[in-house]
C-alpha positions in Angstrom: 131.9 40.0 65.4 130.5 37.0 67.2 130.1 34.4 64.4 131.4 34.1 60.8 130.5 31.3 58.4 132.6 30.9 55.3 131.3 28.7 52.5 129.7 26.5 55.1 128.3 23.1 54.1 126.9 20.2 56.0 125.8 16.8 54.9 123.9 14.1 56.7 124.5 10.5 55.7 121.6 10.6 53.1 121.2 14.3 52.2 122.9 17.7 51.8 121.5 20.0 54.5 123.5 23.2 54.0 125.4 24.4 50.9 127.9 27.3 50.6 126.6 29.4 53.5 128.5 32.6 54.2 127.3 35.1 56.9 128.4 37.3 59.8 126.6 37.8 63.1 127.7 40.9 65.0 127.8 41.4 68.7 124.4 42.2 70.3 122.6 41.8 67.0 119.2 40.1 67.0 119.0 37.8 64.1 116.0 36.1 62.6 116.8 32.9 60.6 113.9 32.5 58.2 112.8 29.6 56.2 110.1 26.9 55.8 110.4 23.5 57.4 113.4 21.6 55.9 115.3 24.7 54.8 118.2 24.0 57.0 117.6 26.4 59.9 117.9 23.8 62.7 121.1 22.4 61.2 122.7 25.8 61.0 121.8 26.5 64.7 123.4 23.3 65.8 126.6 24.2 63.9 126.6 27.6 65.6 126.3 25.9 68.9 129.1 23.4 68.2 126.9 20.4 68.5 128.0 19.3 65.0 130.7 20.5 62.7 130.9 21.6 59.0 131.4 19.0 56.2 132.9 21.8 54.1 133.9 25.4 54.8 134.2 26.8 58.3 132.4 28.5 61.2 134.2 30.7 63.7 133.3 32.2 67.1 135.1 35.4 67.9 137.7 34.5 65.2 138.3 31.0 66.7 137.3 28.3 64.3 134.7 25.9 65.8 136.1 22.4 65.3 136.1 19.2 67.4 139.7 19.8 68.2 139.0 23.4 69.5 136.1 22.2 71.6 138.3 19.4 72.9 140.4 22.1 74.6 139.0 22.6 78.2 139.7 26.3 78.4 138.1 27.2 75.1 135.2 24.7 75.5 134.4 26.2 78.9 134.5 29.8 77.5 132.4 28.8 74.5 129.7 26.9 76.5 129.5 29.7 79.0 129.1 32.2 76.2 126.6 30.4 73.9 123.3 28.7 74.9 120.8 26.9 72.7 117.1 26.4 73.4 115.7 23.5 71.3 112.4 23.7 69.5 111.1 20.8 71.6 111.9 21.4 75.3 111.5 17.7 76.1 114.8 17.2 74.4 116.4 19.7 76.8 114.7 19.0 80.2 115.9 16.0 82.1 116.4 16.9 85.7 114.1 15.8 88.5 112.8 19.3 89.4 112.6 22.7 87.7 115.0 24.1 90.3 117.6 21.4 89.5 117.0 22.1 85.8 117.9 25.7 86.1 120.8 25.0 88.4 122.3 22.4 86.1 124.4 24.6 83.8 125.7 26.8 86.6 126.8 23.7 88.4 128.6 22.4 85.3 130.4 25.8 85.0 131.5 25.3 88.7 129.9 28.6 89.8 130.0 29.1 93.6 127.0 27.8 95.5 125.8 31.3 96.5 126.0 32.5 92.8 124.0 29.4 91.7 121.3 30.1 94.2 121.1 33.7 93.2 121.0 32.8 89.5 118.2 30.3 89.9 116.2 32.6 92.1 116.6 35.4 89.5 115.4 33.1 86.7 112.4 31.8 88.6 111.4 35.4 89.2 112.1 36.6 85.7 110.0 33.9 84.0 107.3 33.7 86.7 107.9 30.1 87.5 108.7 30.2 91.1 105.6 28.2 91.9 107.0 25.4 89.7 110.4 25.0 91.2 109.7 21.7 92.9 107.7 20.2 90.0 109.0 17.6 87.6 109.6 19.3 84.2 108.0 16.5 82.2 104.7 17.2 84.0 104.5 20.9 82.9 102.5 22.4 80.1 104.2 23.3 76.8 104.4 26.9 77.7 105.8 26.2 81.1 108.4 23.9 79.6 109.5 26.6 77.2 109.9 29.1 80.0 111.9 26.6 82.1 114.1 25.8 79.0 114.8 29.5 78.5 115.5 30.0 82.2 117.9 27.1 82.3 119.8 28.5 79.2 120.0 32.0 80.7 121.0 31.0 84.2 124.7 31.3 83.2 124.0 34.7 81.5 125.4 33.7 78.1 126.5 36.4 75.6 124.6 34.5 72.8 121.2 32.9 72.9 120.2 30.6 70.1 116.5 29.8 69.8 114.9 27.2 67.5 111.3 28.1 66.7 110.7 29.5 70.3 107.0 30.3 69.7 106.1 27.0 68.0 103.1 25.0 69.5 102.5 27.6 72.2 99.2 29.2 73.3 98.9 32.9 72.6 99.7 34.0 76.2 102.9 31.9 76.2 103.8 33.2 72.7 103.4 36.8 73.9 105.7 36.1 76.9 108.5 34.8 74.6 108.1 37.7 72.2 108.3 40.2 75.0 111.5 38.6 76.3 113.0 38.8 72.8 112.1 42.4 72.5 113.7 43.1 75.8 117.0 41.5 74.6 117.5 44.4 72.1 121.0 45.9 72.7 121.7 43.5 75.5 122.5 40.1 74.0 123.2 38.5 70.7 120.1 36.5 69.9 119.6 34.2 66.9 116.1 33.0 66.4 114.9 30.6 63.8 111.3 31.0 62.7 108.9 30.8 59.8 106.3 33.1 61.5 106.8 36.4 59.7 104.4 38.3 61.9 106.9 38.5 64.8 110.0 39.2 62.8 110.0 43.0 63.0 109.6 42.8 66.8 112.3 40.2 67.5 115.0 40.9 65.0 117.3 43.7 63.7 118.5 41.6 60.7 117.4 38.5 58.8 118.9 35.6 56.9 116.6 33.6 54.6 117.2 30.0 53.8 115.8 27.8 51.1 116.7 24.1 50.6 119.9 24.6 52.6 121.1 27.7 50.8 121.2 31.4 51.9 119.0 33.1 49.4 118.6 36.6 50.9 119.5 38.8 53.8 118.5 42.2 55.0 116.5 44.1 57.6 113.1 42.8 58.5 111.5 45.7 56.6 113.5 44.9 53.5 112.8 41.1 53.6 109.1 41.5 54.3 108.7 43.9 51.3 110.0 41.1 49.0 106.7 39.3 48.3 108.1 37.1 45.5 111.0 36.1 47.7 108.6 35.1 50.5 106.5 33.1 48.0 109.6 31.4 46.6 110.7 30.4 50.1 107.2 29.1 51.1 106.9 31.7 53.8 103.9 33.3 52.0 100.8 31.5 50.7 97.7 32.5 48.9 94.4 32.5 50.7 91.4 32.0 48.5 87.8 32.8 49.2 84.6 33.4 47.2 82.7 36.7 47.2 79.6 37.2 45.1 80.4 34.1 43.1 84.0 35.2 42.3 87.1 33.5 43.7 89.6 36.0 45.2 93.2 35.3 46.1 95.3 37.3 48.7 98.8 36.7 49.9 99.0 35.7 53.5 102.1 35.4 55.7 102.7 31.8 56.8 102.0 31.4 60.5 102.6 28.5 62.8 99.4 27.4 64.4 99.2 25.3 67.6 97.0 22.3 67.6 96.9 21.0 71.0 
């Protein structure tokens, strides 16, 4: 078991974001965290990554509760940060180094990896994501798809056990989306991957198990096949909408899976 949440709750100053969440994530499981915008997905990911801490209940990593005190211990904090990596929905939040090479080398440097290992890790990531030609470029000058690949590469440079992804295919062109999806498919059986999304079309490819959130509560869980078969659940959680059209003077309505569309 990698993560366990018990009656987890989180409150921002002006609103309750999560209420009474209990779930377990097993080792090398690929999880899809499903829900419409505002359902609490991003908040839960930040709790899993130890960026913020529960208001009520608890969350544990390998049976060690994640608290400010625990992450104040250098040994545990180092092990946890080496083990768990988060890729934000907006890569501009994550990328801040002067070049792509420096960006990918940053986490290994923080982990005090030997120079030769850092060079090998950066080279491997540049090759893996096809961004070797960008290594001397400034990240803020890259396209959205390129930034996402650099953010992934920087997270994976330390070879974490757990990869947490917040809407990884959002705002990407079809080619970049396909590259991310292929990467997530390749993770099967190799890493624990937790991906938040509201794009149901990719769920069966990227996940072995799903948790569904609505208004900060866990309302369902199951395999992708089980969740996708629950049409009423998908409607209730605003993951499914009705598409209406007229044919021979009659209006027809069909359920459509909610998809994220890029406008840019």
